[in-house]
C-alpha positions in Angstrom: 109.4 122.0 107.4 111.6 119.4 109.2 111.1 115.7 108.6 109.8 113.7 105.7 106.7 112.9 107.8 105.9 116.6 108.3 106.4 117.4 104.6 104.1 114.5 103.7 101.5 115.6 106.3 101.5 119.2 105.0 101.2 117.9 101.4 98.2 115.6 102.4 96.4 118.5 104.1 97.1 120.9 101.2 95.8 118.3 98.7 92.6 117.7 100.6 92.0 121.4 100.9 92.6 121.8 97.1 90.0 119.1 96.4 87.3 120.6 98.6 87.9 124.4 98.6 87.4 126.1 95.2 89.6 129.1 95.9 93.4 128.9 96.2 94.8 129.2 99.7 98.3 129.4 101.1 99.9 126.5 103.0 99.2 128.3 106.3 95.6 128.8 105.4 95.2 125.2 104.3 96.6 124.1 107.7 94.3 126.5 109.5 91.3 125.0 107.7 92.5 121.5 108.6 93.1 122.3 112.2 89.9 124.2 112.5 87.8 121.4 111.0 89.2 119.0 113.6 88.2 121.2 116.5 84.8 121.4 118.3 82.7 124.3 117.2 84.5 124.4 113.9 81.7 126.3 112.2 82.0 129.2 114.6 85.8 129.2 114.2 85.5 129.0 110.4 83.1 132.0 110.5 85.6 134.0 112.4 88.6 133.3 110.4 87.7 132.5 106.8 85.8 134.1 103.8 82.2 133.1 103.0 83.2 130.7 100.2 85.9 129.0 102.2 83.6 128.8 105.3 80.7 127.3 103.3 82.9 124.7 101.5 84.8 123.8 104.6 81.6 123.4 106.6 80.3 121.0 104.0 83.5 118.9 104.1 84.6 119.3 107.7 85.3 115.6 108.3 87.3 115.1 105.2 89.3 118.3 105.8 90.1 117.7 109.5 93.8 117.1 110.4 94.2 113.6 111.7 96.1 112.9 115.0 99.0 111.4 113.0 99.2 114.5 110.8 99.0 116.8 113.8 101.8 114.8 115.4 104.0 114.9 112.3 103.6 118.6 111.9 104.1 119.6 115.6 106.7 117.1 117.0 110.2 118.2 117.5 111.6 116.6 114.4 108.7 117.9 112.3 110.0 121.5 112.6 113.4 123.1 111.9 115.2 124.7 114.8 114.3 128.1 113.7 110.6 127.3 113.4 110.5 125.5 116.8 112.1 128.5 118.4 109.7 131.0 116.6 106.6 128.9 117.5 107.7 128.5 121.1 108.2 132.3 121.4 104.8 133.1 119.9 103.0 130.5 122.0 104.8 131.8 125.2 103.4 135.2 124.4 99.9 133.8 123.9 100.1 132.0 127.3 100.3 135.4 129.0 96.6 135.9 128.0 94.4 135.3 131.1 91.9 133.1 129.1 94.7 131.0 127.9 96.2 130.7 131.4 92.8 129.6 132.7 92.5 127.0 129.9 95.9 125.6 130.7 95.1 125.4 134.4 91.9 123.4 133.6 93.9 121.0 131.5 96.5 120.6 134.2 93.7 119.7 136.7 92.3 117.2 134.3 95.8 115.6 133.8 96.7 115.8 137.5 97.9 112.2 137.8 99.5 112.0 134.4 101.5 115.2 135.1 102.8 113.6 138.3 104.7 111.2 136.1 108.2 112.4 135.6 108.4 112.0 131.8 105.0 113.6 131.2 105.6 116.5 133.6 109.0 117.2 132.0 107.3 117.3 128.6 104.5 119.6 129.8 107.0 121.9 131.5 109.5 121.9 128.6 107.8 124.0 126.1 104.7 126.0 125.2 104.6 123.9 122.0 103.8 120.8 124.1 101.1 122.6 126.0 99.6 123.9 122.7 99.6 120.3 121.3 97.8 119.1 124.5 95.3 121.9 124.2 94.6 121.2 120.5 94.3 117.5 121.3 91.7 118.1 124.0 89.7 120.4 121.7 89.5 117.8 118.9 86.0 116.5 118.0 87.3 113.0 117.6 90.4 110.9 118.5 91.5 113.3 121.3 93.1 110.6 123.4 95.2 109.5 120.5 96.4 113.1 120.0 97.1 113.4 123.7 99.3 110.4 123.7 101.2 111.8 120.7 101.8 115.0 122.7 102.6 113.5 126.2 103.3 109.8 125.7 101.1 107.7 127.9 98.1 109.3 129.6 97.0 107.6 132.8 93.7 105.9 132.5 92.5 107.5 135.8 92.8 110.9 134.1 90.7 110.0 131.1 87.5 110.5 133.1 88.7 114.0 134.1 89.5 114.8 130.5 86.0 113.7 129.5 84.6 115.9 132.2 86.6 118.8 131.0 85.4 118.2 127.4 81.8 118.1 128.6 82.2 121.3 130.5 83.8 122.9 127.5 81.0 121.7 125.3 78.3 123.1 127.7 80.0 126.4 128.2 81.4 126.7 124.6 85.0 127.3 123.7 86.6 130.8 123.8 86.4 131.3 120.0 88.9 134.1 119.9 91.4 132.3 122.1 91.2 129.1 120.1 91.3 130.9 116.7 94.5 132.7 117.9 96.1 129.4 119.0 95.3 127.7 115.6 96.5 130.8 113.7 99.8 131.0 115.7 100.5 127.3 115.3 99.7 127.1 111.5 101.4 130.3 110.6 104.7 129.4 112.4 104.7 125.8 111.2 105.0 126.9 107.5 106.6 130.3 107.8 
């Protein structure tokens, strides 16, 4: 881990998971549970990636287990990761971005953020790293407080894009998320953050 904030965020997630999940889990698994519980269609994601006991207990306590926007920011921001972890995470995510489904998802997000990404600072952040694009993706997939998470990832989000983001979220809700793609993204992020 990097900063004191990221260490505290991981400890908070780990403690919540220990209170609500009766079987011991690793730090990476605790993070996966926390990130998964924060995402739309969390039940389907839990079913894909966790044992029956973990799935049942996490489904019962989804809201309590969900990673908050501040915890997500602390864990994924530049100073939240050591240089080695930042590099490893960026490499893994760059490989994931080669997947056609992931490319399509990123294109949809870019369209929804079209005016925000015309701003120099936000465009530079978006273009700078697959980690930033993963943070934005995870923010948009959140059940709640997605705008707060977006602002953590990109800085300011232009108000005119908020409607497009809501439209994208509604479209995603209607069509459903790509469970395999989102599970892979969560797994990559959580595994690399604590490796």
